[in-house]
Steps between C-alpha positions, in 0.01 A plus 500: 500500500609851428521750776183675375314172496608421854398845617160464328451152652555632850255781439238266355527259792446784742196617309346156465548412868356838609196428281459151640583579862144433622484167321838394646391615847178295465709193430698556818803684368570857577744630233541849661838446660652331192338763271645780709845343484471460125396863462808607701726284281344647184545851630863425588556354154344803338720730701807297412404524132476873523839520676643285232364716221628812668843336543510405134407853400780641723745248354408615146548863606830422669622312185402790276671744731819283520506467118455874457770597750737253340426643155562848636829397655613320181411807290692727736802266498485477118481879466791533745706256294419700187612818669828345608552357148443845359750655735773237474440356147408155399859369506553579863549193724220597741266543208596160358436338836155662525414393146564128605223522754240610241550207276 
């Protein structure tokens, strides 16, 4: 079963038992305590799902930010290397060493 199917199953069982509570009680079984426990577990599962979705969204944002800051740093380093290359010339030893890192 998928996560959505499991979530729906729990909700459906709660609804069905609530609707049949009188019938079950007439048969000598009071489902109230078990039903209350299942409702708490469903609420906990729903809260955990929300927390998971929020964490996933934050992870995506953090990844995007990390990629952007790395791109910014790379561009700055590349511009800096170009500046040094312009000042010292492409045959300078420092410039040759920097060029090796770009390939």
